[in-house]
C-alpha positions as CSV (number, residue, x, y, z in Angstrom):
1,M,220.5,129.8,114.3
2,R,217.5,131.4,116.0
3,L,214.6,129.0,115.7
4,N,210.9,129.6,115.4
5,V,209.1,129.4,118.8
6,I,205.5,128.8,119.7
7,A,205.1,129.8,123.4
8,A,202.3,129.3,125.9
9,G,201.8,129.7,129.6
10,E,203.8,131.1,132.5
11,G,206.1,129.5,135.0
12,P,209.2,127.3,134.9
13,P,210.2,126.8,131.2
14,V,209.6,123.5,129.4
15,V,210.9,122.9,125.9
16,L,209.3,120.6,123.3
17,L,211.4,119.3,120.4
18,H,209.6,117.5,117.5
19,G,210.7,114.6,115.4
20,L,211.7,114.2,111.8
21,L,209.4,116.0,109.3
22,G,207.3,117.3,112.2
23,A,206.9,120.8,113.6
24,A,206.2,122.7,116.8
25,Q,202.5,122.8,116.0
26,N,202.3,119.1,116.3
27,F,202.5,119.5,120.1
28,G,199.5,121.8,120.2
29,A,197.3,119.9,122.6
30,I,200.2,118.6,124.7
31,Q,201.7,122.1,124.9
32,K,198.4,123.6,126.2
33,A,198.0,120.9,128.7
34,I,201.5,121.3,130.2
35,A,201.0,125.1,130.2
36,A,197.8,124.7,132.1
37,R,199.8,123.0,134.8
38,G,201.8,126.1,135.5
39,H,204.7,126.1,133.0
40,R,206.0,128.3,130.3
41,V,206.1,125.9,127.4
42,L,208.1,126.6,124.3
43,A,207.7,124.4,121.2
44,L,210.5,124.9,118.7
45,D,210.7,124.2,115.0
46,L,214.1,122.6,114.5
47,R,216.2,123.8,111.6
48,N,214.8,122.9,108.1
49,H,211.4,122.3,109.8
50,G,208.3,124.3,110.3
51,Q,208.9,128.1,110.2
52,S,212.6,127.9,111.1
53,P,215.4,128.9,108.7
54,H,216.9,126.4,106.3
55,A,220.6,125.5,106.4
56,A,222.9,122.8,105.2
57,G,223.7,120.1,107.8
58,M,221.5,118.1,110.1
59,G,224.1,117.1,112.7
60,Y,223.0,116.9,116.3
61,A,225.8,119.2,117.6
62,A,224.6,121.9,115.2
63,M,220.9,121.4,116.0
64,A,221.6,121.4,119.7
65,A,223.5,124.7,119.3
66,D,220.4,126.2,117.5
67,V,218.3,125.2,120.5
68,A,220.7,126.6,123.0
69,E,220.9,130.0,121.1
70,T,217.2,130.2,120.9
71,L,216.5,129.4,124.5
72,E,219.1,131.8,125.8
73,A,217.5,134.5,123.6
74,E,214.1,133.6,125.0
75,G,215.3,133.8,128.6
76,A,214.3,130.1,129.0
77,W,217.7,128.9,130.3
78,P,217.8,126.5,132.1
79,A,214.7,124.6,131.0
80,A,213.2,121.1,131.3
81,V,213.6,119.6,127.8
82,I,211.3,117.1,126.2
83,G,212.2,115.6,122.8
84,H,210.6,113.0,120.6
85,S,212.5,110.8,118.1
86,M,214.9,113.1,116.2
87,G,214.1,115.8,118.7
88,G,215.0,113.4,121.5
89,K,218.5,113.1,120.0
90,V,218.7,116.9,119.8
91,A,217.7,117.1,123.4
92,M,220.3,114.5,124.5
93,A,223.0,116.3,122.5
94,L,222.0,119.6,124.1
95,A,222.2,118.0,127.6
96,L,225.7,116.7,126.9
97,A,227.0,119.9,125.4
98,R,225.3,122.4,127.6
99,P,224.3,120.6,130.8
100,E,223.8,123.9,132.7
101,G,220.9,124.7,130.4
102,V,219.0,121.5,130.9
103,A,217.2,121.2,134.2
104,R,215.8,117.8,133.4
105,L,215.5,115.7,130.3
106,L,212.6,113.5,128.9
107,V,213.6,111.5,125.8
108,A,210.6,110.1,124.0
109,D,211.2,106.8,122.1
110,I,214.7,107.2,120.9
111,A,218.2,106.1,122.0
112,P,221.7,107.6,121.4
113,V,222.5,105.0,118.7
114,T,222.5,104.8,114.9
115,Y,219.3,103.7,113.3
116,P,218.7,102.6,109.7
117,T,216.4,105.1,107.9
118,P,215.0,103.2,104.8
119,V,211.3,104.1,105.7
120,F,211.9,107.8,106.1
121,T,214.2,107.8,103.1
122,R,211.4,106.3,101.1
123,Y,209.0,108.9,102.4
124,I,211.3,111.8,101.5
125,A,212.0,110.4,98.0
126,A,208.2,110.3,97.4
127,M,207.8,113.8,98.7
128,R,210.6,115.1,96.4
129,A,208.9,113.3,93.5
130,I,205.6,115.3,93.8
131,P,205.4,117.6,90.8
132,L,205.0,121.1,92.3
133,R,202.9,122.6,89.5
134,D,200.3,125.4,89.3
135,G,196.9,124.0,90.3
136,L,198.3,121.0,92.3
137,A,195.5,120.1,94.8
138,R,196.0,118.3,98.1
139,R,194.2,115.2,96.7
140,D,196.7,115.0,93.9
141,A,199.6,115.3,96.2
142,D,198.0,112.7,98.5
143,A,197.6,110.3,95.5
144,A,201.2,110.8,94.6
145,L,202.3,109.6,98.0
146,L,199.9,106.7,98.2
147,E,202.3,103.9,97.0
148,A,205.2,104.9,99.3
149,V,202.9,105.9,102.2
150,P,199.8,103.7,102.3
151,E,198.7,105.1,105.7
152,A,196.3,108.1,105.3
153,P,197.1,109.7,108.6
154,L,200.8,109.6,107.8
155,R,200.3,111.1,104.4
156,A,198.4,113.9,106.1
157,F,201.3,114.4,108.5
158,L,203.8,114.7,105.7
159,L,201.6,117.0,103.6
160,Q,201.3,119.5,106.4
161,N,204.7,120.6,105.2
162,L,203.4,121.5,101.7
163,V,202.0,125.1,101.3
164,F,199.0,124.8,99.0
165,A,198.1,128.5,99.4
166,E,200.8,129.4,96.9
167,S,200.9,128.7,93.2
168,P,202.7,126.6,92.6
169,P,202.7,124.9,96.0
170,R,206.1,124.8,97.8
171,W,207.6,122.8,100.6
172,R,207.7,124.8,103.9
173,I,210.5,122.5,105.1
174,G,214.1,122.3,103.8
175,L,213.3,119.1,102.0
176,E,216.6,119.0,100.1
177,E,218.7,119.8,103.2
178,I,216.9,117.1,105.1
179,A,217.4,114.6,102.3
180,A,221.1,115.3,102.2
181,G,221.3,115.0,106.0
182,M,219.6,111.6,106.5
183,G,222.9,110.0,107.4
184,E,223.4,112.5,110.2
185,I,219.7,112.2,111.3
186,G,219.9,108.4,111.5
187,G,223.3,108.4,113.2
188,W,224.6,109.5,116.5
189,P,227.8,111.5,117.0
190,D,230.6,110.7,119.3
191,L,229.9,113.3,122.0
192,A,232.1,113.8,125.0
193,G,230.9,114.1,128.6
194,R,227.9,112.8,130.6
195,Y,224.8,114.5,131.8
196,A,224.1,113.7,135.5
197,G,220.7,115.4,135.8
198,P,217.3,113.7,136.0
199,V,216.4,111.8,132.8
200,L,213.3,109.8,131.8
201,V,213.4,107.6,128.7
202,L,209.8,107.1,127.8
203,S,209.0,104.5,125.2
204,G,205.9,103.1,123.5
205,D,205.4,99.5,124.4
206,A,204.6,98.7,120.7
207,S,207.7,100.4,119.4
208,A,211.1,98.9,118.8
209,Y,213.1,102.1,118.9
210,V,214.4,101.7,122.5
211,K,215.4,98.1,123.2
212,P,216.9,96.7,126.4
213,A,220.2,96.3,124.5
214,H,220.3,100.2,124.2
215,H,220.1,100.7,128.0
216,P,223.9,100.5,128.6
217,A,224.6,103.1,125.9
218,I,222.0,105.4,127.5
219,L,223.3,104.9,131.0
220,A,226.9,105.5,129.9
221,L,225.9,109.1,128.9
222,F,223.0,109.6,131.4
223,P,223.7,107.7,134.6
224,A,220.6,108.9,136.3
225,A,218.3,107.7,133.5
226,R,215.0,105.9,134.4
227,F,213.1,103.9,131.9
228,A,209.3,103.7,131.5
229,T,206.8,102.7,128.8
230,I,203.2,103.6,127.9
231,A,200.7,101.8,125.7
232,A,201.6,103.3,122.3
233,G,203.8,103.0,119.2
234,H,206.6,105.3,118.2
235,W,204.4,108.5,118.1
236,L,203.5,108.0,121.7
237,H,202.4,111.6,122.5
238,A,199.9,111.5,119.6
239,E,198.8,107.9,120.1
240,N,198.3,108.0,123.8
241,P,198.3,111.7,124.9
242,R,196.7,111.0,128.3
243,A,199.4,108.5,129.4
244,F,202.1,110.7,127.9
245,L,200.9,113.7,129.8
246,A,200.7,111.7,133.0
247,A,204.3,110.7,132.6
248,V,205.4,114.3,131.8
249,E,203.5,115.6,134.8
250,G,205.1,113.1,137.1
251,F,208.5,113.9,135.7
252,L,208.1,117.7,136.0
253,A,206.8,117.5,139.6
254,P,209.3,118.8,142.2
255,A,211.2,116.0,143.9
């Protein structure tokens, strides 16, 4: 599958892969900052997200194949790959399956392990329950999410996927495909091989997604992995963009 790409800048390619229910556009300020440092930065909408096509299946092998196909078509192969959360798992799967295409890998706040997904499952159920009727206003949709998603910024993040310019509004994302694929998204497949290139696993110090107990699993697949934290929660690139960019800049700098 060819994915939607937002590109900026010129230079060695850097790829940005978003998390669950996100989109390439969420990296806007980060993408511009990396591009300004002399890189061609490609932010991708993963399948069933943003402006990319919809398809059944949210397995990481398939999503990694989508990314590889897209980057080869864009002439961005090999590239440095940065992935957050679900996008971090896609990035890891890509490095294991197609190591020749990944010059270096930054994994933001995720490990190659299975996670329970009750919170996101609740969010998706609430999104699916919004009645998509003529005249539905953003405030109505926001109110419909309030009980399941009490945090206003998070509701705004989720509702970026709802197209209010059409009547009735429609979900831009493949919401049904994502709902059906939550087991695959929370899981981690048994992938063969190891990736020996440079890897930085960057975590938020207030996040519990990457624990010391996960380090052996990471090192088994990525023996050169280094670990670092910044002051942030799970959405570390949004919560502390300055520290995130500093870590990215250091990681992309020539050895």
